[in-house]
PLY file of the C-alpha trace (Angstrom):
ply
format ascii 1.0
element vertex 72
property float x
property float y
property float z
element edge 71
property int vertex1
property int vertex2
end_header
38.21 6.07 16.65
37.11 8.10 13.70
36.56 11.74 14.67
33.35 11.90 12.62
31.89 9.28 14.96
33.02 11.25 17.99
31.39 14.39 16.64
28.21 12.55 15.68
27.87 11.02 19.14
29.28 13.90 21.16
26.72 13.63 23.95
27.96 10.13 24.72
31.66 11.06 24.54
31.37 14.38 26.34
31.65 12.68 29.74
34.87 10.99 28.73
36.26 14.31 27.54
35.19 15.93 30.81
37.00 13.21 32.76
40.14 13.65 30.65
40.19 17.46 30.69
38.57 18.33 34.01
39.22 22.06 33.74
36.71 22.30 30.89
33.20 23.19 31.95
30.04 21.54 30.72
29.19 24.78 28.92
32.52 24.73 27.08
32.06 21.10 26.10
28.51 21.81 24.92
29.80 24.69 22.78
32.46 22.43 21.26
29.74 20.06 20.01
32.35 17.45 19.11
34.32 19.64 16.74
38.00 18.71 17.04
39.40 22.19 16.36
37.06 23.82 18.87
37.96 21.24 21.52
41.66 21.75 20.84
41.26 25.50 21.32
39.40 25.09 24.61
42.07 22.70 25.89
44.82 25.14 24.90
43.05 27.98 26.72
42.37 25.98 29.87
45.73 24.26 30.18
48.11 26.67 28.45
49.74 23.99 26.31
51.00 24.07 22.75
48.89 23.12 19.76
51.17 20.15 19.14
50.69 18.89 22.72
46.92 19.24 22.38
46.89 17.36 19.07
48.85 14.52 20.67
46.43 14.43 23.61
43.41 14.40 21.31
44.86 11.62 19.16
45.62 9.51 22.22
42.16 10.14 23.70
40.34 9.33 20.44
42.37 6.14 20.07
41.48 5.09 23.62
37.74 5.35 22.99
36.18 2.01 22.34
33.56 1.24 19.78
30.28 0.89 21.59
26.95 -0.56 20.69
25.27 2.79 20.11
27.59 3.58 17.20
26.50 1.93 14.00
0 1
1 2
2 3
3 4
4 5
5 6
6 7
7 8
8 9
9 10
10 11
11 12
12 13
13 14
14 15
15 16
16 17
17 18
18 19
19 20
20 21
21 22
22 23
23 24
24 25
25 26
26 27
27 28
28 29
29 30
30 31
31 32
32 33
33 34
34 35
35 36
36 37
37 38
38 39
39 40
40 41
41 42
42 43
43 44
44 45
45 46
46 47
47 48
48 49
49 50
50 51
51 52
52 53
53 54
54 55
55 56
56 57
57 58
58 59
59 60
60 61
61 62
62 63
63 64
64 65
65 66
66 67
67 68
68 69
69 70
70 71
């Protein structure tokens, strides 16, 4: 899925991100506001993984998201 759509509909995708990266708090996810770089940084902090590993996780997660009816 296009990251612009994820950012634009962050409230809907936040729950999926929370399920995927459970160590992130709702406050952290709210602060991210769908911005890829900010989310990557929060994941790196919480999980202590490399930037490359985070980028791979984000790409896989974004690809797994399905187009839904609320996205036009």
